[in-house]
SELOVO-164484 format. One record per residue: residue in one letter; x, z, y negated of N, C-alpha, C in turn. Coordinates in pm, whole numbers, plus 50000, padded with zeros to 5 digits. Atoms other than C-alpha are relative to their C-alpha. Example, Ala and Ser with C-alpha at 12.3 -4.5 7.8 and 13.67 -1.06 7.14 Angstrom:
<rs>
A500895000050119512305078050450500905000049880;S499184999450119513675071450106499235007349891;
</rs>
This chain:
<rs>
X499245008149895141989177268369499174987350008;X500575012149975141139140668413500184994850133;X499865006149858140399127768765499774984949983;X500225014550006141049090368766500024993350135;X500105006449863139849070569067499974984849974;X499915013850001140949034969089499434994350132;X500595005349877138719015869338500314984750004;X499635014349980138798980569474499734990349883;X500245010050101138928950969248498764992350027;X501245007349986135978928369188500084990350119;X499845009249881137318902669430499955006050138;X500024992949870137798927569708498585004050037;X501384996049974134288941069672499104988950037;X500925011949974132798905569684500384993150119;X499535006949883134728896069992498925000850112;X501035000049891132388885570285500675004450131;X499324995949870134968896170550499805014550024;X500134985449976134058929070706501295007449990;X498794992150015136658954670616499695014950018;X500194985149986137238991670675499595004749865;X500454994450125135299010970419500935008649937;X499054992150069137429026270154499515014649987;X500274985650003137539063970151500585006349867;X499484992650117137969086769848501265007450036;X498854993749965141379101369822499835015350002;X500094985249984142119137969905499955005949852;X500064994850137142729143769530498594999849949;X501385001550052139259130869447499135010950071;X500804990349928137729153669719500315014249966;X499464986250022139779183869613499515005349856;X500184996150146138829184469238498555003149984;X501404996250022135709203869160499585001349854;X500235000550136136029204868780500774989749930;X499275009350083137229182368504499264986749982;X500525012050036136589147368381500254990150119;X499795009949896135979121368658499864985749943;X500095013650052136739085368574500364990250112;X499855010649905136179055568798500504987249925;X499505011950066138219024768707499914988050099;X500205011949920137468989868835500584987649921;X499405010450085139948965668678499734985950054;X500095014149975139358928368660500594992249891;X499355004450116141918914968418499564986749942;X500435013650052140598878968403498624999749945;X501435000250050137048889168320499985003749847;X500054996250136136348888567942499005011849963;X501014989050026133568914267980500435012850055;X499744986349958133818951468009498675008150015;X501174991349987131148974768153500465014849992;X499784985750012131029011268072498695007450046;X501144991549957128859037668241500355014849979;X499894985749995128369074068171498895005550084;X501084995149914126499090968451500105015549996;X500094985850005125429126668405499065004450119;X500784995249889124259144968721498965010449953;X501064992150060121259157268535498694991850019;X501215008749977117659146168613498795009049997;X501274993650003114009155068640499925013050079;X499924988049921114859180468905500435011549921;X499624988650084116359201168628498985004349899;X500984996850093113169201668427499525014650027;X500534986349988112089237468358498515000250038;X501364999349964108789249168500499074999149875;X500895002050118105969237768264500514990349903;X499555009650111108099213068072500554986950075;X499675012049931108179182968301500214988649903;X499705010850093109819154268122501175003649903;X499034995750099112449174067928501384992750024;X498685007149981115519157968099499824984849954;X500205014450049114059122568032499944998949851;X500094999950140113229131267681501395002649937;X498674997350055116699145267615500854988150016;X499165012349980118349114367764499574988849889;X500495010250101116159092167532500605003749865;X499514995250130117349113967234501524997249992;X498525003650009120959105267329500164984949998;X499705013949981120739069567426499274990849901;X500915008950095117939056267185499625006649876;X500334992150129118109077766877501295000449913;X498914999650100120259084466580501125010450033;X498954990749989123609102266559500215007249869;X499874993750130124979125366299500544990549897;X499435009250098126699095366137499004988649962;X500885010850021123959069266183498525003050043;X501374999849953120199066766201499834989650113;X500155009649888118779047466499499944986049951;X500075012850067118099017666279501454995349974;X498565003350036121749017766174500814998150131;X499365001649872122879021566541499664985350044;X500345013449955120958989866628500584988849910;X499425009950088122358971866327501464998150044;X498625000149953125858980566454500214992650137;X499935006449866125098968666806499784984549995;X500515014349991123558935066710501094989849993;X498995009950003126708915666618500935000150122;X499334999049877128238927566941499344993050114;X500805005749893125478911067146500015009950116;X499994989749901125288943967331498935010549974;X500944988450022122988973667378500385011950089;X499814988549916122989008567529498795002150073;X501164999249909120789010367836499975013350051;X500194986049946119499044967932498935000150109;X500904998449894117779052668256500395011950091;X499744988649915117409079968511498985002950098;X500924996549889115659096968796500095015150019;X500174985249968115509131568968501355007049979;X498754992549996119199139268990501144993049914;X498935006950083121079115768742499364991949888;X500415009350114120789098668400501354992149973;X498885009050032122949068768300499874994649867;X499985007150123124009054967973500984989250023;X499055011649977125589020268011499804988149917;X500105011750077126328988267848501234990750044;X498975009949979128458955967890500284993049868;X499645006150127130348940567604501254990950016;X498835008350001132898913467536501255009149960;X498904991050025136398929567535500474999549854;X499695000750134136878917467181499235010849909;X500804989650068134198942767077500025013450070;X500064988149923135118969867324500265012349916;X499704987550076136618994967079498855003849920;X501154997050087133658992766848498835005750089;X501044995749923131148996067124500335014050069;X499664987049947133049024967286499835011149901;X500244990250110132999042866949498445003849998;X501444997750005129199038566936499405008050117;X500534993649880128519049667292500485014550001;X499494986350008130809080667256499225008249883;X500714992250113129109089466919498555003350045;X501394997249959125599087367082499965012950083;X500034988349907126499112867349500525012749939;X499174988450045128909136067159499375005649875;X500484994550136127159138166816498544994749976;X501355004250022123439133066858499435006249868;X500564995050128121409136666539498765010350031;X501144992449968118309152166711499045000849879;X500885001250111116149140366423498535002050048;X501384997049970112519151166417499214986750019;X500725013549981111329114666369500344993850136;X499615006349870113279103466679499285007950110;X500704991449894111849133166884498514996650005;X501465002850009108269125666770499724986150068;X500125013449952108709088766861500135000050158;X499815001049853110069093967207499015009750079;X501004992149930107729122467302498684993050007;X501195007550003104769100967200500084988750103;X499895010749900106099071567397499915004050145;X500124994149872106499093967696498505002950039;X501414996149983102929107267657499214986950034;X500735012749979101599071967629500314993850129;X499725006449871103439059867934499315007250106;X500624992049887102149088868162498514998649988;X501474999150007098519090668023499304986049991;X500595013150011097929053567952500604989450086;X499285010249917100489029868116499855002850147;X499954997049859100889048068440498565002550060;X501434997249954097229060368474499164987149992;X501005010950018095599028568348500524985350020;X499665014650007097778997368344501054996450108;X498955002749904100358999868632499715005650136;X500474993749868098589004968972501145001950094;X498994999249896101728998469176500855013449975;X499224987850024103799025969000499025012950007;X500954988849988100669047768985499955004550156;X500004996549855100549045469365501265006250049;X498694994949962104199051969399500195014749960;X499884985850059104139083469169498955008450074;X500894992649936100989095369339500515004050137;X499434996449876102739093869671501065010849989;X498934990150020105689113369530499405014449976;X500634986950023103379140969420499545006950125;X500334995549875102159143869773501245004350087;X498814997449909105539140869957500825011749947;X499084989850056107279165269720499125010649914;X500894990550065104359188869624500675013749990;X499344987250018105809220769476501474999550003;X498505002549990109359205769492500404994949858;X499605005450124111519197169191499874984449972;X500175015050015110989160269273498534995549991;X501465001849990107189164569257499324995849883;X500725004250116106479151868911500784985949955;X499385012150048107199117668741501165003749915;X498774998450084110689115568577499555000449854;X500404998750133108909107868255499245012149956;X500704987250025107069140668284498535001050025;X501414998049989103629154568285499355001349861;X500654999450125101029154268004500245014949934;X499834986750054101079192067967501445003149971;X498614997050019104789194168006500564993849875;X499585007150116105479168567741499435006049866;X500644992950113103039185567500500695013049965;X499384986150021104869218567547501454998949955;X498605000750032108359205067480500204999349847;X499644999350146109869212467138501404992449984;X498705005950032112929197666966501075010950036;X499044989649958114699231067024500205000350144;X499855001249857114079226767393500964989150028;X499135011349983115859193667373501455004249969;X498604995150046118829209067184500565009150106;X499504990249894119179237267445500324992750132;X499725007549872118839213667742501354991549987;X498745007550024121589191567596501265009350019;X498854992249998123919219867547500265006350140;X499874993649865123269234867894500354990150110;X499915009749878123179202968112501004988649972;X499145011950018125259175467944501405004849975;X498744993950001128609190168031501014992350080;X498955007149932131899178668164499904999750154;X500094998649864131339190868515498934991250066;X501025008849949128229168868544500214985349966;X499755013750050129809137768402500914991850084;X499125009949935131269107168584500044988349900;X499745010950085132829080368361500474988150071;X499505011949928133199044768482500254988249904;X499735012050078134839014068329500484988950100;X499665011849914135108979468488500174987749908;X499845013250067136158944568389501424998649932;X498745003250057138928931368158500435008249882;X499734989950104139668963467963501595000649991;X498484998250017143258969267822500565012350064;X499324989949929145758991767984499705013449917;X500224987250066145009028667901498635002549947;X501264998250065141489022667783499115011250068;X500774989449931139689043068058500365014749965;X499464986450024141929072968004499655005149857;X500144995850144141749073667618498395001749973;X501384998150014137869068367643499545012050058;X500474987949935137339095367895500455012549929;X499494988350062139459119567697499085005349885;X500864996250106136879118267418498935010550041;X501034991349961134409136667636500415014250039;X499524986249986136629166967666499355008549893;X500764992050106134619177067354498735006350045;X501134993749936131709185367578500345013050058;X499694987749930131469220367719500444996850142;X499405002949865133489222668043498935001550105;X501044996849904130599237568234498725005049932;X501364995850048126879243368191499375008350098;X500804993449898124079257568397500314993050140;X499785005949871124709251968770498884991250047;X501205008349954122589225068948499045008550075;X500974993549928119379237069078500144997150154;X499895002649863119499241169459498564994850050;X501295005949955116769219669623499505007250120;X500604995149876114389235469868499694987850100;X500375010949911113499215470182498704993749956;X501345006650039110709189070118498915007150094;X501104994449924107319202470232499704992050122;X500375006349873106159195070585498634992549979;X501185007350010103529168170614499474994950139;X500615004249877101069155870873498844990849977;X501005011450016099339124070767498925001949889;X500944998550108097659132670430499784986649931;X500355012550081095899105070226499455004549872;X500414997550134095349106169854499454985849941;X500495012350060093029079869696499755003049857;X500114998450151093419076769319498924989149958;X501105009250039090239061969174500074995949858;X500055006550125090289037768879499594985950013;X500395014049998089159003468778501194992550052;X498965007749946091168979868995499464989850084;X500515012249932090538944969129500664999750144;X499434999249868092998951769421500505013650017;X499544986549973094348982169591501525000750031;X498524996949981097988994269573500185009950111;X499774989849890099139012469885501505003850008;X498654994449968102259034269927499965010450108;X500004990049900103119053870225501435003350036;X498594995549973106179074570327500065014250035;X499704985849975107719107170429501435002849976;X498564996950022111009125370346500804997750114;X499035001349883114029119370555501155009149973;X499064989550021116879143270607501444994549987;X498675006050017119829119170551500104992549872;X499625008650108121559100270273501154991050038;X498965007649978124279075870241501315007050056;X498914992849958126709102770323500005002150155;X500134998849860125459103470680500094987950082;X499825011749910126339080270968498694992850043;X501225005349953122769076071075499264991149887;X500665007050104121879061870738500214984450008;X499675014849998123489027470807499214992450109;X500975006249902121609018371131498565001049947;X501374998350055118499032170963499754989549890;X500045009650106119189009770670499614986350059;X500215012749935119298979470898498504998950054;X501434999349949115878990171059499094997949878;X500775001750115114398992870710500004985749946;X499865014250055115698957970613499224991150102;X500745007449904114228945370940498444999849974;X501425000150042110808957270830499704993449869;X500265008050119111248942770485500815004449879;X499304997750124113728942570194499094996949884;X500815002350125112328943369838499994985749959;X500235013550050110848910369743500814989250068;X499365010949915112418890470021498914996750112;X501025004849922110528870270277500265000850157;X499604999649864112348877770609499525012250074;X500364987849938110948912370674498804997950095;X501144999549903108578918970969498635001649935;X501304997850055105808932670748499564988649906;X500285011250083106078904470501499554988350081;X500425010649904105828879570793498655002050053;X501294997349933102918896470962498855002149906;X501094997550099100878907870664499704988649891;X500235010050118101478881370395500014986250065;X499835014449954102738849970580498964995550091;X500965003749899100488850270873498555002549977;X501314995650027097488866970732499554999249857;X500335001450139097618862170359499365011549934;X500654987650043096678898670292500395003849850;X499454995750129098848903069974501244992349970;X498795006950035101938892069798501305007150046;X498744993449957104488917769913499895012050082;X500054989349909105168942470192501485003650022;X498654996350000108468960970163500245014450058;X499594987349939110348990870321501255004749935;X498754994250069112959015070173500325012750083;X499564986849934114949042570346500705009149896;X499524990650106116009057270007499204996549884;X500755002950123114539059469665500364986649946;X499755013650048114129025569514499374999149859;X500525004350129113849015669144500604986049979;X499535013150023114058978569075500794997849870;X499135002950109116798966468847499444988349925;X500575010450084114958946668583499124990150080;X500765009249916113598914268722500684994950121;X499335004049891115958912069006499285005050132;X500434993549869115328920169378500815011750041;X499004990049963118018946169374499645013549938;X500284987350043117908984069331500875003349879;X499114994350098119229002069024501085008150080;X499004990049948122539019869099499995012149922;X499804987350075123439054469006498645008449981;X501104992049997120069069569085500055009050124;X499804992249873121549090269378499175012350001;X500804987949986119269117069512500645008150108;X499514990349896120289147469705499145000550115;X501014999949893117109144069917499284986649994;X500585014050005115719109970018498664999350084;X501185001949924112569095770168499844985450047;X500385012949937111279065470373498664996449941;X501135005450064108699043670206499604986350037;X500515013349974106519013570273499034996849878;X500965004250104104798994669984499214987950046;X500915011949975101798970970037499404996549855;X500315003250147101338952369705499324985849989;X501104991149987098368946169634499124994850100;X500825004449882095628943169889498514999549949;X501435001250030092058930869846499275012050064;X500654988449948089618959869888499444998950138;X500535001249873087988945770195501044999050109;X498975001249902091338941670368500945012750000;X499114988650013092878975470272500225007850126;X499994992349879092078994670583500814992850111;X499335008649907093268965670797501514999949976;X498545001350037096588962870605500695012850032;X499394987549966097259000170646500255001050140;X499824999149858096588998371010501084989850049;X498975011149957098748966171033501435005849980;X498604994550025101768984270873500215011850101;X499764989149910101259015071092500214994750145;X499855006049865100878993571407501404995350019;X498745004749984104168976671342501045010550000;X499094989250004105989008671257499965008050133;X500114993249870104649026171564500604991950114;X499465008949890105668996271789501465001849983;X498444999050024109208997571627500545012850062;X499594987049954109459035071701499995000950158;X500104999349846108299031072070500904990550067;X499285009949923110018999772164501364996649943;X498745002950066113028998571925500004985849941;X499785012650065114298968671737500194989050103;X499695011349901114108934871922501404995549971;X498605004350016117578920971992500044988849905;X500005012050101116728888771799499825005449859;X500234993950145115528909771499501155007249957;X498744993450037118688930271502501024989249959;X499005009750043120868899371497499664992749880;X500425006550120118878881471240500235008449874;X499894990350121118858911971008501465002849966;X498514998350015122548917771065500624987949920;X499515012050066123298881970953499604999349862;X500465000450135121058883570659500705009849909;X499414989750086122538916270530501504996649972;X498555002750022126198904970571500204989849888;X499945009450108125418876970328499445005349874;X500814995050108122928895470109500725010249917;X499304989450062125248924370037500844995749885;X499155004850109127488902269826499244998249870;X500815001450118124598897569584499795012949924;X500354987250057124208934869522501045002649890;X498954996350098127488936869325500644987349947;X499585013450041127648903669159500564998749858;X499475000150134128718914368802500705013549982;X499194988550022131088941168667499155012849992;X500784987350007128318965368576499415005250136;X500524996349873126718965268918501095004750103;X498884996349918130098967369096500435014849962;X499674987250048130828997268877499025010450044;X500994990849951127539012968965500205003450143;X499764997649854128269009769341501265008650018;X498744991649990131749024669285499715014149965;X500334986550036130329054469108499095007250111;X500784994949885127669058969390500895003850105;X499114996749897130559057869631500685014549981;X499384986550035132149087869453498945010150014;X501064990349990128779105869445499755003550146;X500334997749863128059102269813501115001750099;X498874999849912131569100169953500084987850087;X499945012249919130759066070109499504987849916;X500405012350070130459030569957499034992750085;X501005005949909127209015470095500404986150031;X499665013649981128438979970048501104999550108;X498895000549905131798986370231499565004550132;X500394993749866130219008270494499184990050082;X500845009449926127598982070590500844987450051;X499125011149964130168954270594500895004450118;X499094995149888132408975170825499205002950122;X500734995349887129638987571049499094989350061;X501005009749945127188958571083500504991850113;X499665009349893129298935071302499975007050139;X500004993449867129528961771582498855009550018;X501214991349984126218979371527499194995850124;X500685002649868124298981371856498535003049981;X501514996549997120538981471936499875015050034;X500234986449966121009016172089500235009249877;X499834992750115122419029671762498824999349903;X501105002250092119609014571555498735006850050;X501154993149944116909026671796500045014549993;X499924984150014118239062071798499775003649860;X500304996250144118209062871418498574999349964;X501445001950029114679049371410499215011750060;X500764989949930113449075371660500195013849934;X499674986850063115199104071477499345000649859;X500314999250143114009095271121498734992749958;X501375006050028110789073871133498985006450085;X501014993049917107679092471228498604995949937;X501235004550053104339074071174498975011349983;X500904989650015102399106671223500255008449878;X499764992050116104089122670929499774992449868;X500105008650122103369094270683498925005949914;X500924996950111101659104070356499644986949940;X500445013050055099549076170206499295001949871;X500745000250129098539070169853499394986849972;X500685013050012096049043169761499295001149856;X500695001150126094809031969420498864990550020;X501155007749967091219019869452498865002749891;X501174998650092088069013769249498735005150079;X501134994949927085779025269528500425009950102;X499284990449911087359056369667499075006650105;X500874993649898084349071769841499754990750116;X500245009249886083629039970044501244999050080;X498685001749926087339036670134500215012350080;X499864987849921087449073270239499125000750118;X500955000049889084389070170457500424989750102;X499535009749896085849038370621501255005450076;X498854995449930089169055170695499735011150097;X500384988649918087499085970834499154996650115;X500985003749896084959067971047500584997750136;X499405003649867087399058871325499594986850044;X500395012849953085729025671352500954989049975;X499135011550024087588992771384499724994249860;X500115006150130088218974671058500504985450013;X499575013849977088358937471162500224992049877;X499825009550107089708910170937499084988050012;X500815013350004087598880270835500824990849906;X499215010250074089598850070726499184989649936;X500615010950080088588824470470500184986750076;X499685013549938090078796170677499635001650153;X500495001349867089078784471023501134997150102;X498925004449918092548776471151501085011450031;X499074988949969094028811271202500484999150146;X499465001349855096348808571507499415010650099;X500624991949895094998822571830500845012950020;X499184987749981097978846471866499855010549892;X500244990350116097308862071525498655006950027;X501344993749965093638867571621500055010550113;X499764991349880094738883371949500665012849958;X499344988350047097088906671778499125008549907;X500964993650092094368915771524499155009850082;X500784990149923092408931571804500715013750024;X499294987149994095098957871848500205007249874;X499864993450131095538963071477498705006449947;X501324995250066091848966671371499555013050055;X500444987649941091308996271600501155010750019;X498794991349991094819012471556499495014449954;X500624986550028093949050371557500815005849864;X499584994150125094369067071206500215015550012;X499924985049976093909103371330499805007349867;X500284993150121092469114670999498825009850012;X501204991750009090229143870930499585001949853;X500414999450141088179150170614500955008149911;X499084992050089090599177270488501214993549961;X498715007950027093429152470494499824988749898;X500215011450084091769126270279499335004549877;X500564995050131091279134969911499964988749902;X500225010250106090109116169606500305007449863;X499764994950137091359122169251499754988649905;X500125010650099090379102768942501364998249936;X498655002250058093409086168775500155007649877;X499884993550128092589103768455500525014950004;X499424986449983093739137568600501395000650056;X498695000349936096969125668758501065003949901;X498864996450081100139140168626499695008049875;X500444992650121098349163168391500895012949992;X499224987650007100449194968477501254998250086;
</rs>
């Protein structure tokens, strides 16, 4: 059976006028098996975007083989087929000015590309061939497994402090949980994976019931249906999705990852019990945006920590998992998780200012929870988001991504925010903040080159005042600093641990 879901056109999704959020049809809600196809026609657009989303992710990795889902996806999206070697696939893609982009997370992997409609048939053939007839060549497996090992053991541990901090935080927030290891895997897990493991995982997990097919742009009539029909060659059903346990309870743990670093990367967060499917998510999203959108300058933390005090280059807040889409300020779509978390990133901070920066973020969060969002902050954030939302879905591929996410969650985040923001009240936002933000539960991960000194400073309970290089720091900033420098951290020795970077993500 083919479930075909036609959603709003590109023009409707880009409209700035608040409108009622579209709901999925009863037919969509009632079908539990079969091929799901999201169509987003834009007849005047010469480009066509295709997405294949499999509800398969790192949460499906077997015990002791962390990285199997990611490695299997790489063997589908960036390796040879039964008909072509990987070099021949690249040769076929080159004249189309197209590529097959593969990415994923804990609960989903995506294979997507955008092509001119004149090349649509040839590109669709290549993409379907990648998924339906993988070669599983030993040389491709060896290449991808070594790339993954190098990423975890060298890039992540040694060359990317910000992602190291983020992944270290995840190991704390989701310790013992299926989300508790990097999507790329662990060193021991990757070393244990065999090519036969990849073949079995593909057969068990890449099945029709886990697949959502999306097509957007200027495609010809009947193309989505004929393209989707090809995937009836996949098994109808595979292994059922793993049921997620509740995230572990936390009470203010700190992990300091020690490595050579000129500045300290700080990540802090805790799990939350809601997703886009819940009404509370939308006022909570506004609150997170008020604290700070990714790489924007209007957030409270960005203003207080960077603009007024010059502590670092970026201070951002997220109320769901965030992976940056290339060089944009926007998140990747189609990384929907069944369990989400709240996160704050401080990027990067000079060692002498790290304790103060952590206290500054906690001070502002604690104030927000106690006092609620200021009326002026609510209004400014509302106006910002009503305009910023249009940038999220500015091309066919991103519009398609949000349409598929709407099917996954049952709610379209862009449409929901546009519909809800104009009438959202301070009471609604404050209630969501108090229900779902808890400074006392925050887990903190810090990448530092002087872990013992930082641990001693955090545990001492002593104030950590700021010393500025300039002499013209405004008096109101210095006055507020007095409240920040002594903000209580409530840490005990058992809660603050140090690990060398070289042992991170080993098992």
